[in-house]
N, C-alpha and C positions, 0 to 999 in steps of 0.2 A: 362449273370451274371457277367462276368468280366467287361463288359462295365459299368454296373450299379455301381459296387464297385468303379471303377475308378472315376465315376462321383460324387459319395458321398464323396470320399476323397478330390477331388478338391473343392467341395462345402464347406467342413469343413475347409480346409486350407484358403479358401477365406474369410469365416466368421471370422475365428480366426485372420486373418490379419487386417480386418476392426476393430475388437475389440481392438487389440493392438494399432492401429493408433489412435483410438478414445481416449483410455486411455492415450496415450502419449501426445495428444493434450491438454487434461485436465491438465496434469502435467506441461506442458510448460506454459499454461495460468495461472495456480495457482502460478507458480514460478515468472512469470512476475508481478503478482499482489502483491506478497510478497515483491519483490525487489522495486516496485514502492512505496509501503507503507513505507518501511524502508527509502527510499530517502526522501519522504514527511515528515516523522517524524523527520529525521535529519535536514531538512531545517527549520522545525518549532522550534526545540530545539535550533538551532543556532541563531534564532532571539530572544530567551528568554534572558533577561539581565543576566549577569554573577552573579549578587548578588543572583539570585535564583538557579543557576546551580552549582556555586562554593561556598561551605561553608567555611567560614574563621574559621579554627580550631586553629589558633595561639593564644597563651595565651593573648597577648597584642592587638589582633584584628588589625594586622598590615595593612591589605589591606581592612579593612572595613571603608567606608567613613562615617564621623560623620554627625549628623543631621544639624549642622551649615553649613557644606559645601553643603549639599543637598539643604538647604533653599537658600543659596547664588546662586547656579547654577540655581535654578528656576527663578531667576531674570535676568539671563544672556540673553542679546539680541544681542550680537555680536558673529561672528564666530571666533572660536579659534582653532588653530591647535597645537597639542602637538607632537613633534618629539621625538621619543625614540631612542637614539643612542646606539646601542648594536650589537655586532657581532652575526651572526646566530649561535645558539646553546650555546651561553654564556650569555643569558638573566638572569637577576636577577628575580627570580620567584616572590618575593614580589612586586617589582616595576612593573613588567609586569602585575600582577593581579590588582594592584592598578590603573594603567592607564586604564585598561579595564573597571573598575568601572566608571571612569570619562566619558569614551566614551558612556557608557550605560545611564548615568544620564542626559545628555543634548544633544539635537539635534544640538546645536551650537558648540559642541566639537567633534573634529576628531583626532584620534590618528594614527600616522604613524610611522612605524619602519624604521630606516635608518642604514644600515650596513656600518660602517666606512671603511671597506675593499672594498666594492663595490662602495661607494660614498666618497672617501677620502677628497674631497674639500667641502663637504656639510656644515660642521660646520663653515668654514671660512666666510660664509655669515653673521654670527651672533656673532662671537668672534674670537679674535686673539690667545687665549689660546688653548692649546691642551686639549681636554676633555677626561676624563677617560671613560671607558666602562660603560654602564648603566647610562649615564647622560641624561638630558632632556632639550629640548629647547621649550619654549612656545611662540607662535607667534599669533599676532592679527594685521592685517594690516601692518603698518610700524614699530610697536613696538614689541620688543622681550625681553625675559629674559631667561638667561642660568642658569640651575640648575646642577652644577657638582655633580657627585655621592657622593663626600665627604660631600656635604651639607645635604644630606638626612640621613646620619648616623652620630650621635654624638658619640664621643669617649672620653676616659679619660685615662690619663697616670698615671701609678703606678710608682712613683719615687723610690720606694724600689726595684722593680724588673726591672725598666726601660722598661716595656712592656705596650702596648696600648691595650685597650679593648673597644668594641662597647657597648655603654650604652643606646642608644635610637634611634628610627627610626622616622624621621621627614618628610617622603615622602609626606603625605597629607598636612601638614602645608606649605611646600615649594611650592607644585604644586598649591594649592588654592591661596596662596599669589602671585604667578607668574601670574595666570589668572586675579586676581584683578589688578595687576600692568599693564598688557598689555591692559586692557580694560578701564583703568582710563585715563581721560584727563589730570589731574594735580595731582601731589603728594603733600599732606600737608607737611608743613615745621615746624619743632620744633626747636626753638632756645634755646640753653643752655647758661645761663649766665656764664661769666668767669671774672677773675680778682680779686676774693676775696677768693681764696683757696678752691673753690668748689670741691665736691667729683668727682673723675674721674670714669665714669661709666665702669663697667666690660664688657668684651666681650660678656658674656651671655646676659646682658641687652641690649647692642647695637645691637646684632644679633636679639633679640626679637623685638626691635623697627623697625629694617630694614625689618623684616618679615611682619610687619604691613604696609609696604610701606609708612612709614613716613621718610622723609628726615631730617637728623639732621645737624644743622649748629651752630657754636659758635657765641656768641654775646657779645661784649664789649661796654657797654653803656657809658664808659668814652670817647670813640672815636666816637661812633655813636650818631647822633642827637636824634634818637628815635628808637623804635622797628620797624624793617622793615615791610613794608605793606604786604609782602607775608607770614608773620608769622601766622600760624594757632594757635600756642601756644608757650609759653616759659616755660623753666624748670629752677628753682632755686634749685640747689642740695646742700643744707647744706653749705652755705658760712662760712668760718672760721673767716672772718673779716667782718665788717659792710659795707653796701653799702654807697655811698656818698648820701647826701640829694638830689643832682641833679639826681642821678641814681634812687633813690626811687621814685621821682616825675615822671620820665619817665615811670617806671613800672606802677605806678598808673594811669597815663594818658592813657597808652595802655589798661589797664583793664577797665577803665571807658568808653572806646569807643568800648566795646564789645570784648576785647581780652580774651584769655584763659591762664591758668597757672597751672602747677603742681609744688608744692613747698615741699621741705624737709628741716627740720632743725634738729640740734643736740644740746644737752645740752652744754653750754659754760659759763665760768665765765666772758667772755668778753661781755661788754654791746654792744648791736647792736640796738640802737634806730631807725635807719632808716629802717632796716629790719622789726622791730616790727611795724613801721609806716604803712608799706604795709599791714601787717596782720590786724592791728587794723582798717584800712580803710574798711575792709570786715568783721568786727564784731567779731574777735577772737584775743586772745593773749595767750602766753605760761605761764604756772604756774611755779613758782619757784621750783627748785630742779628736782629730777629724780623720776619717778613713780615706786613704788614697789607694788607687789600684796600680799594681805593678804589671798586670797583664793587660796588654793593649786590646784584647778581645772583650774586656769587661769594663771599658769606659768609652765615652764618646766625646766628640767635638774637641779632641786634643786636650781635654781637661781631666786629669786622673781622679779628680774629686766628683766628677759627674758619673757616678757608678751605674753600670748596667749589670746588676747582680744576677746570679743564677736563681731562677724561680723554681722552688722545690714543690713536689706534689703534696697537695693538701686539699681539704674541702674548700678552703678560701681561694686557692689559686687555680682550680680546675679549669675555669673558663678562660683565664688568661693564657694558660698553657695550650689549650685547644686552639685559641686564636692565633698563636704563634707570635704574639706581640712582645716587645721588650717592656721592661719596667725600668724607669730611670729614677735614681735616688741621689740627688746632689747633697753635698756637705752633710754626710751622715756620720754618726758615731757608731762604733761597734757595740753590739749587745752581748754581754758576757753572762753565761750561766753561773750561778753561785755553786760552790762546791757541795753545799749541803742544802737539799730542798725536801719538802714534805713528800711522802710516798704518794699522796693523793694528787700531786701536780703532774701534768703532762706538758712538756715544752716541745713544740714542733717548730723548727726554723722554717720560714717560708721564703726568705730572701737571704742569700749567702754570697759573699765575695769569693774571689779565687784565692788560692794558697799564697799568691804573691802580693796580696794586699797588706798594707801596714797603716798604723795610726800615727799621724804626726802630732806629737805632744806639744811642741813649741811653735804654736801657730803665729804668734806675734813676730818672731824672729825668723820666719821661714823665708829663705832666699830662693829656693827652687823646690821642685817636686821630688828630688832624689831622697832615698831613704838615708836617714842620719842616725848617729848614735843616740840612743834614748827612745827612738821610735819603737812602737810595739808591733810585733809580727802578727800577721793574720793566720788563717782566714777569720772573717768576722760575719756574724749574723747582723743584718740590718732590718729584719722583720721577723717577728716571733708570734706564734699562736699558742696561747696558754689556756689550758682547761683544767678544771678541778671538780671532781664529783663531790657534792655536798652530802646528798643522800640519794635515795632512789628516784626522787622527783626533781631534784635541783642540780644544776651544773653551772659553774662559773666559767664564762668565756671572756678572754682578754686578747685583743690583737694590738700589738705594739710595734710602731715604726719609729726609728731613731732619726727621722728627718721629716719636717713638715713640708719640705719642698715637693714631696710626692703629691701634694694637693694643689700645686701651682699650675695654672692653666697653660702657661707657655711651656713648662716642662712636659706637661701632658701631651701637648701637640707634637713635641719632639719625638715621641714614641707612638704617635698615631692613636692616642686614646688608651694606651695600655695602663697608665697610672689610674685613670678614672675608673676603668673596668675593675681593677684590683680594689680600689677604695669602695666602690659600690657593693662588690661581693663581700668585703669585710663588714660593711654596715649591715648587710643582709644576714650574715652569720651571727652578728651581735644582737640584732633586733628582731629576728624571727625565731620562734621556738621550733623544735624539731618536728612538730606535727603540722606546722603551717606550710602551705605550698606557696613559694615566692618565686617570682620570675621578674628579671630586669632585662629589658631588651635595649641594646645600644642603637643609637640613631645610625642611619645609613648615609655615609658620606657621598656628597655629590662633587667633591673635589678630589684631586690627586693626592693620595696620602703621602706624608713625609717618608722618605727613604732613610731609615735609621741605620747608620753604619757605625760599627765599632771602630776605634782608632786603628786597630789591626787591618780591618777590611778597607778603610779609607786609604791607608798607606799602600796596601797591596794593589788596589786598582789605580792609584796614582802612578806607581812604578810600572804597572802593565801598560797604561795609556801613554806615558811620557817616554819610557825607555825601551821596554821589551817589544811592544808591537811595532814602533817605528824601526827598531833595530832589526826585527825579522824582515820587515819590508825592504830595508837596505841590503840585507844579506841575500834575499831572493833576487832582488834586482841585479846585484853584482854577479851572482851565479849565472843568470840568464845572459847578461852582457858578455861574460867570459866565454860561454858556449857559442854565442853568435860570432864572436871575434875569431874563434878557432875554425869556423866553417868556411 
């Protein structure tokens, strides 16, 4: 009996041990499967582009890459390396995420981080200057371009408090521009005419031109025999005095052989027949006086000469129209088409006033903004795109604006960058051939944009806020008081 009980106990213990071993094996196998699944899922997720795994919640979409950059990167056929210079643990989160987007968008782009502490001599291969943390170096073959951290953030100085504040992030614009630079064989050259008191371009404008990878050089046609052969285009920026007849002939000769130009002019009481000769050779001339708007929807800041013209559809204005921004053109002259022009010329108005605009001819004795006898009736063009086919391979392109104030930084701020956007697109049209892919990305504002109101809108909302809304409140209050009194 005792032997039998002992045997049963041993049998039970043996079966129980087998059961525990079996259950333990199942647990181990299940754990291994779960761990393997987690590893596989992590590997799969790591291969998903960051644009799908990292949502850009910033108000200005700081590290979201625009469609223009995406389209440009799709055409990229050269390998580009982007070196991100940053100490470990001190990376700029916005720049880091932006560069990750570039890495994901093209198989030809590779992003590498370089810690300046671990690699102190690395940047000396590309620049003699000491770079700030979170700078970028873009390299393709033997060409490279350095983007210092300060170039990615635009700042503004408050001269009342003597403090500086960051106003915009230009990371995408700078990086895309650098990629275009290092992958381009030759940079287009824009020559700016000098010697006649021409307008000096602001830093904002010159930086925007440089970001388009356009090289700017000065040109004095009094000393040069002709416009240099490497000129992709010339700029005539509102000369204060007239060109000589010889200079005008050199400009015309350049344009008639397929050259390109962007021209600005200002109202002046000084006669400039040679400058006008250049314009008239391409079918346009300026109207006497200064244009004033009679339609309150087409001017701003209660000044009828601060024009907010209609922006017409064209290759030059496409981006401005898409952005919905205004263009402001103060103190402009009307552009008039000549009655007789060559059949080869195509004149496309790009900025046009309303039908109620008129040109004040007697500026010196102007007592008010009202239309007077002798004033010229509109509408007027204040921006014109002129093209002429020379032969199958050449085409002359001229963009003409009848006010240089379109280049003014303060005026540009009044329309939240609309003027600069139009100017950069104009320069791109003049300096880039039809076969070239060019992209210009505007910086992303970190400030509240100006609210641009036409004079009509400003008057409407003033009446609404001061008269109509308070009046409605009084009427409603009176109705409620009368009802309660009757009860």
